[in-house]
TORKOL-4160 file (C-alpha; in steps of 0.2 Angstrom, whole numbers, padded with zeros to 4 digits, m for minus):
392
<pt num="1" X="0815" Y="0502" Z="0197"/>
<pt num="2" X="0813" Y="0501" Z="0216"/>
<pt num="3" X="0799" Y="0505" Z="0229"/>
<pt num="4" X="0798" Y="0522" Z="0237"/>
<pt num="5" X="0802" Y="0514" Z="0254"/>
<pt num="6" X="0819" Y="0506" Z="0247"/>
<pt num="7" X="0823" Y="0524" Z="0239"/>
<pt num="8" X="0821" Y="0533" Z="0256"/>
<pt num="9" X="0831" Y="0521" Z="0264"/>
<pt num="10" X="0844" Y="0522" Z="0252"/>
<pt num="11" X="0847" Y="0539" Z="0250"/>
<pt num="12" X="0847" Y="0541" Z="0269"/>
<pt num="13" X="0861" Y="0528" Z="0269"/>
<pt num="14" X="0870" Y="0540" Z="0259"/>
<pt num="15" X="0872" Y="0554" Z="0271"/>
<pt num="16" X="0886" Y="0546" Z="0283"/>
<pt num="17" X="0893" Y="0558" Z="0293"/>
<pt num="18" X="0888" Y="0576" Z="0302"/>
<pt num="19" X="0901" Y="0589" Z="0304"/>
<pt num="20" X="0900" Y="0603" Z="0318"/>
<pt num="21" X="0904" Y="0621" Z="0321"/>
<pt num="22" X="0903" Y="0633" Z="0336"/>
<pt num="23" X="0892" Y="0650" Z="0332"/>
<pt num="24" X="0888" Y="0664" Z="0343"/>
<pt num="25" X="0870" Y="0662" Z="0352"/>
<pt num="26" X="0863" Y="0677" Z="0341"/>
<pt num="27" X="0866" Y="0668" Z="0325"/>
<pt num="28" X="0860" Y="0653" Z="0331"/>
<pt num="29" X="0841" Y="0653" Z="0327"/>
<pt num="30" X="0835" Y="0639" Z="0314"/>
<pt num="31" X="0852" Y="0630" Z="0318"/>
<pt num="32" X="0853" Y="0612" Z="0324"/>
<pt num="33" X="0859" Y="0608" Z="0342"/>
<pt num="34" X="0874" Y="0597" Z="0341"/>
<pt num="35" X="0873" Y="0593" Z="0359"/>
<pt num="36" X="0863" Y="0592" Z="0375"/>
<pt num="37" X="0860" Y="0610" Z="0383"/>
<pt num="38" X="0862" Y="0605" Z="0402"/>
<pt num="39" X="0857" Y="0619" Z="0414"/>
<pt num="40" X="0874" Y="0624" Z="0426"/>
<pt num="41" X="0862" Y="0632" Z="0440"/>
<pt num="42" X="0846" Y="0634" Z="0445"/>
<pt num="43" X="0833" Y="0648" Z="0438"/>
<pt num="44" X="0830" Y="0656" Z="0446"/>
<pt num="45" X="0846" Y="0656" Z="0457"/>
<pt num="46" X="0836" Y="0663" Z="0474"/>
<pt num="47" X="0819" Y="0665" Z="0479"/>
<pt num="48" X="0811" Y="0680" Z="0470"/>
<pt num="49" X="0797" Y="0692" Z="0471"/>
<pt num="50" X="0785" Y="0689" Z="0457"/>
<pt num="51" X="0776" Y="0706" Z="0460"/>
<pt num="52" X="0779" Y="0724" Z="0467"/>
<pt num="53" X="0776" Y="0725" Z="0485"/>
<pt num="54" X="0781" Y="0721" Z="0502"/>
<pt num="55" X="0793" Y="0706" Z="0508"/>
<pt num="56" X="0787" Y="0699" Z="0525"/>
<pt num="57" X="0784" Y="0682" Z="0535"/>
<pt num="58" X="0767" Y="0676" Z="0529"/>
<pt num="59" X="0761" Y="0674" Z="0548"/>
<pt num="60" X="0762" Y="0694" Z="0549"/>
<pt num="61" X="0750" Y="0694" Z="0533"/>
<pt num="62" X="0733" Y="0699" Z="0543"/>
<pt num="63" X="0720" Y="0712" Z="0539"/>
<pt num="64" X="0723" Y="0729" Z="0548"/>
<pt num="65" X="0740" Y="0724" Z="0554"/>
<pt num="66" X="0753" Y="0737" Z="0554"/>
<pt num="67" X="0772" Y="0734" Z="0549"/>
<pt num="68" X="0788" Y="0744" Z="0550"/>
<pt num="69" X="0797" Y="0745" Z="0532"/>
<pt num="70" X="0815" Y="0744" Z="0536"/>
<pt num="71" X="0821" Y="0744" Z="0518"/>
<pt num="72" X="0819" Y="0743" Z="0500"/>
<pt num="73" X="0827" Y="0732" Z="0487"/>
<pt num="74" X="0825" Y="0731" Z="0468"/>
<pt num="75" X="0830" Y="0718" Z="0455"/>
<pt num="76" X="0849" Y="0715" Z="0455"/>
<pt num="77" X="0852" Y="0721" Z="0473"/>
<pt num="78" X="0850" Y="0712" Z="0489"/>
<pt num="79" X="0844" Y="0717" Z="0506"/>
<pt num="80" X="0859" Y="0715" Z="0519"/>
<pt num="81" X="0850" Y="0708" Z="0535"/>
<pt num="82" X="0837" Y="0697" Z="0543"/>
<pt num="83" X="0817" Y="0705" Z="0542"/>
<pt num="84" X="0809" Y="0702" Z="0560"/>
<pt num="85" X="0793" Y="0699" Z="0566"/>
<pt num="86" X="0780" Y="0714" Z="0562"/>
<pt num="87" X="0793" Y="0721" Z="0550"/>
<pt num="88" X="0793" Y="0722" Z="0531"/>
<pt num="89" X="0805" Y="0726" Z="0516"/>
<pt num="90" X="0799" Y="0736" Z="0502"/>
<pt num="91" X="0802" Y="0724" Z="0485"/>
<pt num="92" X="0801" Y="0725" Z="0468"/>
<pt num="93" X="0798" Y="0712" Z="0455"/>
<pt num="94" X="0813" Y="0700" Z="0453"/>
<pt num="95" X="0821" Y="0705" Z="0467"/>
<pt num="96" X="0828" Y="0693" Z="0479"/>
<pt num="97" X="0818" Y="0688" Z="0494"/>
<pt num="98" X="0827" Y="0696" Z="0509"/>
<pt num="99" X="0830" Y="0682" Z="0524"/>
<pt num="100" X="0817" Y="0680" Z="0535"/>
<pt num="101" X="0803" Y="0682" Z="0522"/>
<pt num="102" X="0792" Y="0670" Z="0512"/>
<pt num="103" X="0777" Y="0680" Z="0506"/>
<pt num="104" X="0775" Y="0696" Z="0498"/>
<pt num="105" X="0761" Y="0708" Z="0501"/>
<pt num="106" X="0757" Y="0716" Z="0484"/>
<pt num="107" X="0757" Y="0735" Z="0485"/>
<pt num="108" X="0737" Y="0737" Z="0482"/>
<pt num="109" X="0736" Y="0728" Z="0498"/>
<pt num="110" X="0743" Y="0740" Z="0509"/>
<pt num="111" X="0744" Y="0759" Z="0513"/>
<pt num="112" X="0761" Y="0766" Z="0518"/>
<pt num="113" X="0766" Y="0781" Z="0527"/>
<pt num="114" X="0781" Y="0786" Z="0534"/>
<pt num="115" X="0791" Y="0770" Z="0535"/>
<pt num="116" X="0776" Y="0760" Z="0540"/>
<pt num="117" X="0762" Y="0750" Z="0531"/>
<pt num="118" X="0743" Y="0745" Z="0534"/>
<pt num="119" X="0737" Y="0731" Z="0528"/>
<pt num="120" X="0720" Y="0731" Z="0519"/>
<pt num="121" X="0705" Y="0723" Z="0527"/>
<pt num="122" X="0706" Y="0711" Z="0510"/>
<pt num="123" X="0722" Y="0703" Z="0507"/>
<pt num="124" X="0726" Y="0691" Z="0493"/>
<pt num="125" X="0733" Y="0676" Z="0501"/>
<pt num="126" X="0744" Y="0671" Z="0487"/>
<pt num="127" X="0763" Y="0671" Z="0492"/>
<pt num="128" X="0769" Y="0679" Z="0474"/>
<pt num="129" X="0787" Y="0671" Z="0477"/>
<pt num="130" X="0796" Y="0663" Z="0463"/>
<pt num="131" X="0806" Y="0648" Z="0472"/>
<pt num="132" X="0824" Y="0646" Z="0468"/>
<pt num="133" X="0824" Y="0633" Z="0453"/>
<pt num="134" X="0805" Y="0635" Z="0450"/>
<pt num="135" X="0808" Y="0636" Z="0430"/>
<pt num="136" X="0824" Y="0623" Z="0430"/>
<pt num="137" X="0838" Y="0615" Z="0441"/>
<pt num="138" X="0856" Y="0613" Z="0440"/>
<pt num="139" X="0860" Y="0598" Z="0429"/>
<pt num="140" X="0843" Y="0597" Z="0419"/>
<pt num="141" X="0844" Y="0593" Z="0400"/>
<pt num="142" X="0832" Y="0606" Z="0393"/>
<pt num="143" X="0836" Y="0605" Z="0375"/>
<pt num="144" X="0841" Y="0589" Z="0366"/>
<pt num="145" X="0854" Y="0587" Z="0353"/>
<pt num="146" X="0845" Y="0588" Z="0336"/>
<pt num="147" X="0834" Y="0601" Z="0340"/>
<pt num="148" X="0830" Y="0614" Z="0327"/>
<pt num="149" X="0832" Y="0630" Z="0338"/>
<pt num="150" X="0817" Y="0642" Z="0339"/>
<pt num="151" X="0817" Y="0660" Z="0346"/>
<pt num="152" X="0811" Y="0652" Z="0363"/>
<pt num="153" X="0825" Y="0639" Z="0363"/>
<pt num="154" X="0837" Y="0654" Z="0361"/>
<pt num="155" X="0830" Y="0665" Z="0376"/>
<pt num="156" X="0831" Y="0649" Z="0386"/>
<pt num="157" X="0849" Y="0646" Z="0381"/>
<pt num="158" X="0853" Y="0664" Z="0385"/>
<pt num="159" X="0844" Y="0661" Z="0403"/>
<pt num="160" X="0858" Y="0646" Z="0404"/>
<pt num="161" X="0872" Y="0658" Z="0400"/>
<pt num="162" X="0877" Y="0649" Z="0384"/>
<pt num="163" X="0885" Y="0663" Z="0373"/>
<pt num="164" X="0892" Y="0650" Z="0359"/>
<pt num="165" X="0884" Y="0635" Z="0355"/>
<pt num="166" X="0891" Y="0620" Z="0345"/>
<pt num="167" X="0879" Y="0616" Z="0331"/>
<pt num="168" X="0879" Y="0604" Z="0317"/>
<pt num="169" X="0885" Y="0612" Z="0299"/>
<pt num="170" X="0872" Y="0618" Z="0286"/>
<pt num="171" X="0875" Y="0606" Z="0271"/>
<pt num="172" X="0881" Y="0616" Z="0256"/>
<pt num="173" X="0870" Y="0612" Z="0240"/>
<pt num="174" X="0873" Y="0615" Z="0222"/>
<pt num="175" X="0857" Y="0616" Z="0211"/>
<pt num="176" X="0859" Y="0613" Z="0192"/>
<pt num="177" X="0844" Y="0616" Z="0181"/>
<pt num="178" X="0846" Y="0606" Z="0164"/>
<pt num="179" X="0837" Y="0610" Z="0147"/>
<pt num="180" X="0839" Y="0619" Z="0131"/>
<pt num="181" X="0821" Y="0625" Z="0134"/>
<pt num="182" X="0825" Y="0634" Z="0150"/>
<pt num="183" X="0829" Y="0652" Z="0154"/>
<pt num="184" X="0830" Y="0661" Z="0172"/>
<pt num="185" X="0817" Y="0672" Z="0177"/>
<pt num="186" X="0820" Y="0690" Z="0170"/>
<pt num="187" X="0826" Y="0684" Z="0154"/>
<pt num="188" X="0814" Y="0684" Z="0139"/>
<pt num="189" X="0812" Y="0667" Z="0133"/>
<pt num="190" X="0810" Y="0662" Z="0115"/>
<pt num="191" X="0794" Y="0654" Z="0108"/>
<pt num="192" X="0800" Y="0637" Z="0111"/>
<pt num="193" X="0805" Y="0641" Z="0129"/>
<pt num="194" X="0799" Y="0641" Z="0146"/>
<pt num="195" X="0806" Y="0650" Z="0163"/>
<pt num="196" X="0815" Y="0639" Z="0175"/>
<pt num="197" X="0805" Y="0639" Z="0191"/>
<pt num="198" X="0808" Y="0622" Z="0201"/>
<pt num="199" X="0824" Y="0628" Z="0203"/>
<pt num="200" X="0819" Y="0643" Z="0214"/>
<pt num="201" X="0806" Y="0633" Z="0223"/>
<pt num="202" X="0820" Y="0620" Z="0226"/>
<pt num="203" X="0830" Y="0632" Z="0234"/>
<pt num="204" X="0818" Y="0640" Z="0245"/>
<pt num="205" X="0813" Y="0623" Z="0253"/>
<pt num="206" X="0832" Y="0619" Z="0256"/>
<pt num="207" X="0833" Y="0636" Z="0264"/>
<pt num="208" X="0818" Y="0632" Z="0275"/>
<pt num="209" X="0827" Y="0615" Z="0280"/>
<pt num="210" X="0841" Y="0623" Z="0285"/>
<pt num="211" X="0854" Y="0620" Z="0270"/>
<pt num="212" X="0864" Y="0634" Z="0261"/>
<pt num="213" X="0863" Y="0632" Z="0242"/>
<pt num="214" X="0867" Y="0642" Z="0226"/>
<pt num="215" X="0860" Y="0641" Z="0209"/>
<pt num="216" X="0872" Y="0637" Z="0195"/>
<pt num="217" X="0869" Y="0643" Z="0177"/>
<pt num="218" X="0857" Y="0632" Z="0167"/>
<pt num="219" X="0866" Y="0617" Z="0159"/>
<pt num="220" X="0861" Y="0613" Z="0140"/>
<pt num="221" X="0856" Y="0597" Z="0133"/>
<pt num="222" X="0874" Y="0591" Z="0129"/>
<pt num="223" X="0887" Y="0583" Z="0140"/>
<pt num="224" X="0900" Y="0595" Z="0140"/>
<pt num="225" X="0890" Y="0608" Z="0146"/>
<pt num="226" X="0883" Y="0599" Z="0161"/>
<pt num="227" X="0901" Y="0593" Z="0166"/>
<pt num="228" X="0906" Y="0610" Z="0166"/>
<pt num="229" X="0890" Y="0613" Z="0178"/>
<pt num="230" X="0895" Y="0600" Z="0189"/>
<pt num="231" X="0914" Y="0606" Z="0190"/>
<pt num="232" X="0907" Y="0623" Z="0196"/>
<pt num="233" X="0896" Y="0614" Z="0209"/>
<pt num="234" X="0910" Y="0605" Z="0219"/>
<pt num="235" X="0914" Y="0607" Z="0232"/>
<pt num="236" X="0897" Y="0604" Z="0239"/>
<pt num="237" X="0890" Y="0591" Z="0251"/>
<pt num="238" X="0875" Y="0588" Z="0239"/>
<pt num="239" X="0874" Y="0592" Z="0220"/>
<pt num="240" X="0855" Y="0592" Z="0214"/>
<pt num="241" X="0851" Y="0591" Z="0195"/>
<pt num="242" X="0834" Y="0594" Z="0189"/>
<pt num="243" X="0829" Y="0589" Z="0173"/>
<pt num="244" X="0838" Y="0576" Z="0161"/>
<pt num="245" X="0837" Y="0561" Z="0171"/>
<pt num="246" X="0824" Y="0551" Z="0159"/>
<pt num="247" X="0829" Y="0541" Z="0145"/>
<pt num="248" X="0826" Y="0554" Z="0132"/>
<pt num="249" X="0838" Y="0556" Z="0118"/>
<pt num="250" X="0842" Y="0573" Z="0126"/>
<pt num="251" X="0843" Y="0566" Z="0144"/>
<pt num="252" X="0862" Y="0565" Z="0151"/>
<pt num="253" X="0862" Y="0566" Z="0168"/>
<pt num="254" X="0864" Y="0548" Z="0171"/>
<pt num="255" X="0878" Y="0547" Z="0158"/>
<pt num="256" X="0888" Y="0561" Z="0165"/>
<pt num="257" X="0885" Y="0554" Z="0182"/>
<pt num="258" X="0894" Y="0537" Z="0177"/>
<pt num="259" X="0907" Y="0548" Z="0168"/>
<pt num="260" X="0912" Y="0557" Z="0184"/>
<pt num="261" X="0913" Y="0539" Z="0194"/>
<pt num="262" X="0896" Y="0544" Z="0205"/>
<pt num="263" X="0893" Y="0526" Z="0213"/>
<pt num="264" X="0875" Y="0524" Z="0209"/>
<pt num="265" X="0862" Y="0520" Z="0224"/>
<pt num="266" X="0846" Y="0519" Z="0213"/>
<pt num="267" X="0838" Y="0525" Z="0197"/>
<pt num="268" X="0819" Y="0526" Z="0194"/>
<pt num="269" X="0808" Y="0524" Z="0208"/>
<pt num="270" X="0790" Y="0518" Z="0207"/>
<pt num="271" X="0781" Y="0533" Z="0214"/>
<pt num="272" X="0772" Y="0546" Z="0206"/>
<pt num="273" X="0776" Y="0560" Z="0203"/>
<pt num="274" X="0794" Y="0556" Z="0201"/>
<pt num="275" X="0799" Y="0539" Z="0192"/>
<pt num="276" X="0814" Y="0547" Z="0184"/>
<pt num="277" X="0825" Y="0550" Z="0199"/>
<pt num="278" X="0842" Y="0544" Z="0204"/>
<pt num="279" X="0855" Y="0546" Z="0218"/>
<pt num="280" X="0871" Y="0542" Z="0222"/>
<pt num="281" X="0888" Y="0548" Z="0229"/>
<pt num="282" X="0906" Y="0551" Z="0224"/>
<pt num="283" X="0919" Y="0553" Z="0238"/>
<pt num="284" X="0911" Y="0565" Z="0250"/>
<pt num="285" X="0898" Y="0573" Z="0238"/>
<pt num="286" X="0880" Y="0566" Z="0237"/>
<pt num="287" X="0872" Y="0565" Z="0220"/>
<pt num="288" X="0854" Y="0567" Z="0217"/>
<pt num="289" X="0844" Y="0568" Z="0198"/>
<pt num="290" X="0827" Y="0576" Z="0200"/>
<pt num="291" X="0814" Y="0574" Z="0187"/>
<pt num="292" X="0812" Y="0590" Z="0176"/>
<pt num="293" X="0793" Y="0592" Z="0178"/>
<pt num="294" X="0790" Y="0605" Z="0193"/>
<pt num="295" X="0778" Y="0597" Z="0203"/>
<pt num="296" X="0790" Y="0580" Z="0202"/>
<pt num="297" X="0804" Y="0589" Z="0205"/>
<pt num="298" X="0796" Y="0598" Z="0220"/>
<pt num="299" X="0786" Y="0583" Z="0227"/>
<pt num="300" X="0803" Y="0571" Z="0226"/>
<pt num="301" X="0812" Y="0585" Z="0236"/>
<pt num="302" X="0799" Y="0586" Z="0248"/>
<pt num="303" X="0798" Y="0566" Z="0250"/>
<pt num="304" X="0817" Y="0562" Z="0249"/>
<pt num="305" X="0828" Y="0577" Z="0251"/>
<pt num="306" X="0819" Y="0584" Z="0265"/>
<pt num="307" X="0824" Y="0569" Z="0276"/>
<pt num="308" X="0842" Y="0568" Z="0268"/>
<pt num="309" X="0845" Y="0585" Z="0274"/>
<pt num="310" X="0838" Y="0581" Z="0291"/>
<pt num="311" X="0850" Y="0566" Z="0293"/>
<pt num="312" X="0866" Y="0578" Z="0286"/>
<pt num="313" X="0860" Y="0589" Z="0300"/>
<pt num="314" X="0857" Y="0577" Z="0313"/>
<pt num="315" X="0839" Y="0580" Z="0317"/>
<pt num="316" X="0822" Y="0569" Z="0315"/>
<pt num="317" X="0813" Y="0584" Z="0315"/>
<pt num="318" X="0813" Y="0585" Z="0295"/>
<pt num="319" X="0805" Y="0567" Z="0294"/>
<pt num="320" X="0790" Y="0568" Z="0286"/>
<pt num="321" X="0776" Y="0561" Z="0298"/>
<pt num="322" X="0761" Y="0550" Z="0292"/>
<pt num="323" X="0745" Y="0556" Z="0296"/>
<pt num="324" X="0727" Y="0552" Z="0294"/>
<pt num="325" X="0712" Y="0561" Z="0290"/>
<pt num="326" X="0694" Y="0561" Z="0280"/>
<pt num="327" X="0692" Y="0561" Z="0263"/>
<pt num="328" X="0680" Y="0574" Z="0254"/>
<pt num="329" X="0679" Y="0566" Z="0238"/>
<pt num="330" X="0680" Y="0549" Z="0231"/>
<pt num="331" X="0697" Y="0543" Z="0222"/>
<pt num="332" X="0697" Y="0528" Z="0210"/>
<pt num="333" X="0708" Y="0513" Z="0209"/>
<pt num="334" X="0727" Y="0518" Z="0211"/>
<pt num="335" X="0740" Y="0512" Z="0198"/>
<pt num="336" X="0756" Y="0500" Z="0201"/>
<pt num="337" X="0766" Y="0514" Z="0208"/>
<pt num="338" X="0764" Y="0524" Z="0225"/>
<pt num="339" X="0755" Y="0539" Z="0221"/>
<pt num="340" X="0757" Y="0556" Z="0231"/>
<pt num="341" X="0741" Y="0567" Z="0227"/>
<pt num="342" X="0740" Y="0585" Z="0228"/>
<pt num="343" X="0727" Y="0589" Z="0242"/>
<pt num="344" X="0721" Y="0603" Z="0252"/>
<pt num="345" X="0718" Y="0598" Z="0271"/>
<pt num="346" X="0705" Y="0609" Z="0282"/>
<pt num="347" X="0696" Y="0606" Z="0298"/>
<pt num="348" X="0700" Y="0586" Z="0298"/>
<pt num="349" X="0695" Y="0583" Z="0279"/>
<pt num="350" X="0707" Y="0581" Z="0264"/>
<pt num="351" X="0701" Y="0587" Z="0246"/>
<pt num="352" X="0711" Y="0579" Z="0233"/>
<pt num="353" X="0713" Y="0589" Z="0217"/>
<pt num="354" X="0706" Y="0580" Z="0202"/>
<pt num="355" X="0721" Y="0589" Z="0192"/>
<pt num="356" X="0737" Y="0578" Z="0195"/>
<pt num="357" X="0748" Y="0583" Z="0180"/>
<pt num="358" X="0766" Y="0583" Z="0185"/>
<pt num="359" X="0767" Y="0601" Z="0176"/>
<pt num="360" X="0753" Y="0610" Z="0186"/>
<pt num="361" X="0762" Y="0621" Z="0197"/>
<pt num="362" X="0746" Y="0631" Z="0201"/>
<pt num="363" X="0738" Y="0615" Z="0208"/>
<pt num="364" X="0755" Y="0613" Z="0219"/>
<pt num="365" X="0754" Y="0631" Z="0225"/>
<pt num="366" X="0736" Y="0628" Z="0231"/>
<pt num="367" X="0739" Y="0612" Z="0241"/>
<pt num="368" X="0745" Y="0609" Z="0258"/>
<pt num="369" X="0745" Y="0590" Z="0259"/>
<pt num="370" X="0750" Y="0575" Z="0248"/>
<pt num="371" X="0737" Y="0560" Z="0249"/>
<pt num="372" X="0747" Y="0545" Z="0250"/>
<pt num="373" X="0739" Y="0531" Z="0239"/>
<pt num="374" X="0749" Y="0512" Z="0239"/>
<pt num="375" X="0752" Y="0504" Z="0223"/>
<pt num="376" X="0735" Y="0495" Z="0217"/>
<pt num="377" X="0726" Y="0502" Z="0231"/>
<pt num="378" X="0706" Y="0500" Z="0229"/>
<pt num="379" X="0695" Y="0514" Z="0225"/>
<pt num="380" X="0691" Y="0526" Z="0241"/>
<pt num="381" X="0676" Y="0533" Z="0245"/>
<pt num="382" X="0672" Y="0551" Z="0252"/>
<pt num="383" X="0672" Y="0549" Z="0272"/>
<pt num="384" X="0685" Y="0536" Z="0270"/>
<pt num="385" X="0701" Y="0538" Z="0283"/>
<pt num="386" X="0716" Y="0540" Z="0272"/>
<pt num="387" X="0735" Y="0544" Z="0275"/>
<pt num="388" X="0744" Y="0560" Z="0269"/>
<pt num="389" X="0759" Y="0570" Z="0273"/>
<pt num="390" X="0759" Y="0588" Z="0276"/>
<pt num="391" X="0765" Y="0598" Z="0262"/>
<pt num="392" X="0780" Y="0612" Z="0264"/>
């Protein structure tokens, strides 16, 4: 049995390559950028009017002054010629500033009559000009490699004129639930069966983290059934089994992994929940055996699979970040394994659930944090500052 820290290091070591592909910009939401996005021109590429009004030289922006309007220009067009003293050009938001102008008189500050304007007594002094390159300059790195793209990122990339993007390939994940006691949702369980739940929670998490996954038929409690399920799972970048990873008479995952020549990275981790977890690799496929208890499987996924998927995608944004907050309730001395306790974070305080059994999905559903307790850590009191992780 190894420490949680060693297990995390070892599982990340298994992800030793990143693949790339090109996608259309409109299909790039939540994908991971494979290269730095560098601007090829200034934005805006010219001085532009920020308001509807009149472009002029600011020395003419005086109360009661009368100016001749010598033209009109809208966004997407240009004024040919130079604006002289005592002259103005009617402009609209986004239009290029005509040559000879450096300020915009907003339309509310003028009266126009027969190609002339008279400036009001009270005038906005602001120029209302978006200077060339005020958003970004040519040659700037605006988004860095490894960025998980948001809607705002995509808008920025569109303004940079990227119709196609090079992104990292989404890991292909196969999920295999094991156990005679399981049926999928929609089926009628026998009196001695339960409905598989962590399978679907895990798939949702994998989708959120940027992987593509599919659920395979349940492997029954025999070696042959599990081998057939794994045959169906390949090709995949990651194969995840749920259950059957302990040491009971019907726990076959470790035996089958050995039989198909999975090179083990570790088996059993000094953590709670989730002690019976194993990981290894065969050729280019990573194999992970998660515990069967619903909370154990999903918490282990949060702690180990989330950063693993992040590494496979080439992003650090999926790393779990340790934070600090104050306890709302006392905690007893911890046992010999690192304990990740379900808790609820609200307004800077953490309330740790009194129920920490690894089968209680209802408690997990209400939690939004995992309080971290080190092995053999002394009791903690209400008000103590304690470490925790956000829970997806």
